[in-house]
N, C-alpha and C positions, 0 to 999 in steps of 0.2 A: 581548611585542610589542604595540604600540598601533597603531590604524589610524584615520585621519581622511581627509577629502576636502577639498581646497582647489582651487577653480576647476575642479572636475570631475576632478582628478587624485588618485588614491589616494596617501596618504602613510603610510608605515610607519615607525615610530620606536621606539627603545628606548634606555635610558640606557646610556652607555658612558664610560669615563674619557677625559680629554683634551679638546681643543677640539672644537667642534661640527663634525661631518663630514656632508657631503651628497652624494648620488649621484642625479642625474636619469637614470633608465634608460628608454630607448626601445626598444621591441621591433622593432628593425631591424638586421640585420647582413649580413655577406657572403653568407650563405646565401639572402638575399632578392634577390640580384642575378642577373644572367646573365653569361655570358662577355662579351657585347657591352657591358654596363654595369658590368663589374667595377671596383671602386674608387669607385663613385658615393656609397656611404654614407660612406666616409672623406672624400670631397670635401665632402659636406654638413656633416660635423662641422667640417672646417677652415674652411669659409665662416662658420659660426656663431661659432666662436672668434675669427675674424679681426676681428670687430666689437668685441671687448672692449677697454677701455682697459688701460693697464699696471696690474697688480694686485700688491699687496705681501703677499698671502697665498697659500697653496698652492692650486693649481687645475690642472686638466688635463681631457683628454677622450680617449676611446679607442673603437675599434670592434673587436668580436670576431665570431665566427660568427653569433651570434643577436641581439646587442644593441649599441646605442651608448650610452655613458655619459659624462655631464658631471659632474665631481667637483670638490669644493673643501672646504677646512676653514678655520676662523677664527672670528672673533667673530660672533655672530648677525646683526649688521647687514651684515657682509661677505658672509655666506652668502646673505642675503636679496637683496642687490644683484646678486650673481653669478647666481643662479637667474633673477631677473627679466630680466637682460640676455640670458641664453642663450635664454629662451623668446621674447623679443621678436625676437631675431635669427632664430630658426627660423620665426617668423611672417612675416618679410620678409627673406629671404636676400639678401646683396649679390652678385647674379649677375654684376655687372661685374668681380668679383675672380676669376672662374673660372680665367682663364689663369694668373694669378700663383699661386693656390693649387695648381693642377695641377703647376706647377713644384716647389713645396714637397713635394708628395706624391711626385713622382719622386725627389727627393733623399732623402726619408725611407725609402723602400723597406720599409714596414712589413709584418709578417706577422701573421696571426691564429692560427697554430698552428705548432708546430715542424715542420721539413720531413718527418720520418718520419710523424707523425700526419697531416699534410696529404696525403701520398702515399697512405696507407691509406684516407683518406676519399674521395680521388679514385678509387681502385680500386673502392671499394664503390658510390659514387653517380655516378661519371662527372663530366662537366663541368657540374654543376648542383647546387643545394642545398648541402649540407655539402661536397661534392666541390670546390667553388670555392675552398676553402682553399689548394689547390695552385697557383692560377693568378693572375697579375697582370693578365690581360686585354689589351686593345688598347693600354693606356697611359693615364696620367692626362690627357694632352692630347687624347685621342680620346673622352672621355666626353661624350655629347650633352647640351646644356643641357636638352633635353626630358626626359632621364632624371633630371636633378637635380630638376626641377619635379615630376615624377611621384613620385619617391621621397619628397620632402617631403610632398606631398599625401596619399599613401597611408599613410605611417608616422609622420611627426613631428607628432603632434597629441595632444591630451589623452586621447583614447580609447585610445592605445597607449603610455602613459607611466606610470611609477610613481616617486615620490620617496622616497628612503630618508634617514633622519636619525638621528644618534646622540644625540638629545635631543629635547625637545618642539619643535614648529614655532615659530620666532620670531614675535613680534608683527609684523603687517604683511606677512607672507610672501604673495607673489602668484606665480602660475604662469600667465602670459598666453599659453598655447599656443592655436593654432587648434582649432576643432572637428574631429572626424573619427570614423570608425568603425573599431574594431580589426579588422585583417585576420583572415580565417578561418584558424585553425591546425589544423584537424581532419585535414587530409590529410597523411599521412606522406610523406617524400621517397621517390622511386622508387629501389629497389635494383637496380643493374645486375649486381652480382656477389655473390650470396648467400653464397658460400663452400661448403666450405673450399677455399683456394687459396693459392699463393705466387707471387711473381715478383721479378725483379731491376729495380733502378732506380739511377740515379746519385745516391746519397745519402751523407751523412756518417755514417750509422748504420743500424740495423735495428730492427724491431719487429713487433708483432702487434696486431690488434684483434679483439674479440668483440662481437657485437651482442646486446643483451638489455635487460632492465629495469634501469635505473640505480638503482631503489629496492629491488632484491632484495638483502637483507643477505647472503645466501649468496654471491652473485656478487661483491659488494664485498669480502668477506673473502677469497675466493679470490684476487682480484687483489692485495690488500695482502700476503698471504702469499707469492704468487709473486714480487712485487717485492722483498720482503725476502730471499727465498731467492736471487734473482739477484744482489742486492747483495752478499750474503755469498759466493756462489760465484764469480761472474764478476769482481767487483772485489777482494774481500778475499783469497780463496783463490788466484786465478789471476793477478790484476793485469792483466787484459785490458781493463777498462772503467773509466771514471771516473764516468759518470752513468747511473743507472737511473731513468728518469722515466716519464711517461705522462700521460694526460688522460682526462676523462670528457666526452663530447660528447652533449648532449641533442639528439635528433632528432624528438621528439614525445612526447605523453603515453604513458608506459609503455615507451618505447624509447630506445635510445641506443647509443653505442659506448664501450667501455672499451679503452684502449690501454696497452701497455707498450713503451717505446722505450729503446734502449741505444746508446751510442757504442762504438767499438772502437779499440784501438790499431792503428796502421798495420800491415797484414799479418796481423792476427789476426781479421779479420771472419768468416772461415769457422768458426774455433773458437768464437767468441762465438755465432754462429748455432746451432751444434750444442749448446752449453750451454743456450741459451734453450729449444730444443725438448726437451732432456733434462729440464729443470725443469718444463716444461708437462706432459709425460707423467707425471711423478711426482705432480703435483697431481691430474690426471685419473684415474690408476690407483690410487694409494695414498692419496690424500687428504691431510689436514693433521692435526696433533695438537691435543689439548686445550690444551697449553701455548702453541702458536702462536696459536690463536684467542684465548686469554685475553690474550696480549701485544698482539695487534692491536686488540682491543676497548678495552684500556686506553689505547693510543695514540690511538684515535679519540675516546675520552672526553676526554682532555686537550685535543685539538684543538677539539672541539665546545663545551666548557664554558669555554674560555679567554675572559676578558672582552674580549680584543682581537679575538675572532672575531664580535663583535656585528654588525658591518657585513656580514660574509660571510653570516651567517644571514639578515639582512634581504634580502640579494641573492637568496638561494635562494627566499625567500618571494615576492619581486617577480617572479622568473622564473616561478614557478608561477602567479602571477596573470596575467601577460602571455600565457603559453602554455598555459593551461587544464590545468595539471598539478596534482598534489596535493602540498602542502607538509606536512612532518612536523616537529614540534619536536624538539629535541635529545634530550630524555629518552625519548620513545617510540621514537626511532630506536635509541638505545643499548640500550633494553630488548630490542628485536627482535634486535639484534646479539648480545646476551648469551645469548639463547635458541637461537641457531643452532648446530646440531651439526656435527661434522666430516663426517659422512656427507652432510648437506645441502649442505655446501660442495663436496665432491667431486662429487656428482651434478649440481649446478648448473653447475659448471665443465665437466664432461664433456659435458653437453648443449649448452652454448654453443659447444663446439669445432666443432660442425657449421657454425658461421658464421665460423670463424677465417680471417683473411687475414694473411699474413706477407709483409713486404717486406724484401729484403736488398740490399746493394750489388752492383753489377755485378761479375761474376767469382765470386760465391759460389754454390755449388750446394747445394740443400737436398734431399737424398735421405732423407726421413723418412716416418714412418707415423703415422696416427691411432691412438688407443687400441685400435680394433678390428682393426688390422692393415692397413687400406687405405692405399695411398700417398697422401700429400698432393699433389694434382695441381698442376702448374705452369700458371698462367694465361697466356693469350696472346690477342691480338686478331687473330691470323692468320685469314684467311677462306678460305685455300686456297693452291694453287700455280699456278693459272691465272687470267688475267684473264677477266672475263665475256665470253661469246660475243657477238660483234657490237659490242664496245666499239671506239671509235676509238683506235688505239695510237700513242704518241709515244715516240721513242727519244732518247738523248743525241746530241749532234752527232757527225758522222763523225770529227772530230779526236779527241774524247773517247773514242770507241769504238776508235780505232786505238791510243791511248795507254794505255787501261785495260781490263783484262779484266773488271773489275767493271762498268764502264759498258756493256760489250757485253751484259751480262745484265739490266740494269735496263730496265723498261718502265713507262710511264704509260698508263692506260686511262681513257677517259671515255665514259659512255653516258647514257641518259636517266634513270638511277636514281642515279648518283653518280660519284665519282672513285676510282681504284684504283691502287695502286703495287705493282709487283713489284720487290723488292729484289735485291741481288747474290746472296743465298742462295736465291732462287727463291720466297720466301714472299710472299704477297699480302696487303696491308692495304688497307682502304678506308673511305671515308666516304660513306654514302648521303646524297643530298640532303635526305631527310626528317629526317636527324639532324644537319644542319649547325648549329653554334652560333655560327660566326663565319667570316668570310673576310677575311683581311688582304690588302690590295692593295699590292703592292710594284712600282711602276711598271707594266710590261707583264705582270707575273706575279701569281700568287695563292698564298696558303697557306690551305688549307681545314681547319678544325678541326671535329671531330665530337664528339658528346655522349659517346661511349664512350672518349674520350681519344686516339683516333687522329688524326693530322693528315697531310695530303698536300701536299707542295710542288709547285706547278705554276709553275715558274720557268724563265726562259730560260737561266739558268746551268746548269741540270740537263738540260733537254730542248729539242730544236730544234722550231721551227714550232708553238709552243703556242697561236697565235692562236685556232684553233677550240675548243681546250679552255677557254681563258679565256672565250670568248663563251658556251659552254655553261654554265659555272659562273655567270656573271652573269645568264643567262636563268633559271636554275633557283633561285637563292638570292635571297630578298627583299633589296631595297636596304638595309633597316634593319639587316641582318646584315653588310654589307660596310663596311669602313673602311680609310682609308689607314694605312700603317705609322706608328708613333709617331716624332715628331721627337726624342724623348728617348732613343732606343735606337739602337745602331749597326746599319747595314744588314745585317750578317751574322747 
């Protein structure tokens, strides 16, 4: 790998077969947003790309949890022109196009993680940082222009960018990004649910995540062995699943999430969940074999040393540079993997199980135990069975109460500290005002969203006489967190 600096931007390059490929990576992604500004990074990317003329070579742009990437391949002069145009656009975004590009975003409905991984991240971190992967936010048409300006100013500059090339920089390459200071990345995202825990969600699959050091070779090997065992058992032996996947989510130097996600044949979700935990316990209790480790190391060797993986390796080095992490070349990584013993793999996985989070589809019950015999606890955001003493209480309309026994049990409570909802089952959920991350205004009603993933509907369709409740919410929640419902979404 070679390193240069052009116009204040680090340039990492290495020779690779094929046409010249380029990736301008900016250290800004979904995790840098809030619920109120969700989608702003994607909007910035669209605004920049909208300025480009029609091009006859491959080019694209994308946003993930941590970065925004502008990519192209072609002749050196095409790459040079593309990068210059993108940088010039980021220095002077066409803000007059926000409404049109917001409509395009709404049509695109992009995601930065598969639904199961996104739900696991939301469970761990709440509606903030990596947990925002599960949320679309107020809607693309409700992103404030001030948020666009602020995001560009804080993130899209030469101090927070790295260029990757699969060949030496072309003559005349310029990267005219504005000046700026790279954001401080030393603070790790706040963990709301350390684990271990499980819960149900309306999802097309199931999975688990463990929190740990993504550079730990023992934990990496534990996950590759677990995934292969699940593929062999759940798919090939039982025919219950097609896809066994997963992700590695970097959350800060020395920390991240490793996920395993599975789909399930209709009606077989319960059995797939049981098989998943069965294989988890086998790795934690019995470990892995020398043959399994040798096979996984060989597979990783093929992947890391493949000439087509040059750009991926450069991307890892760029991520380490942007986020103050340590980058390790392929050969030292492979050496460390080859020296890892089966007992080290078992011990690392068993220790990481203290952080395990498991999500399963609604209707699946997970009655399982950890390796030491403790039950895996079910997570819930229930705060009790009684509304806070002194809260002003609202009920459904008299008509609804006459027609529905469930409506007769439901209550809404509002006090100086937050809003609370008692459901038909008698369980109380709530959002303290200090933890509000957004309030959607639906005509005379409100929907209050909390950092811990709870939300409370304060709507005239559900409760009668909610005027005082709405007034209390508007008085307690800053105006910057309140927004009208998106015109791109149905009212229900």
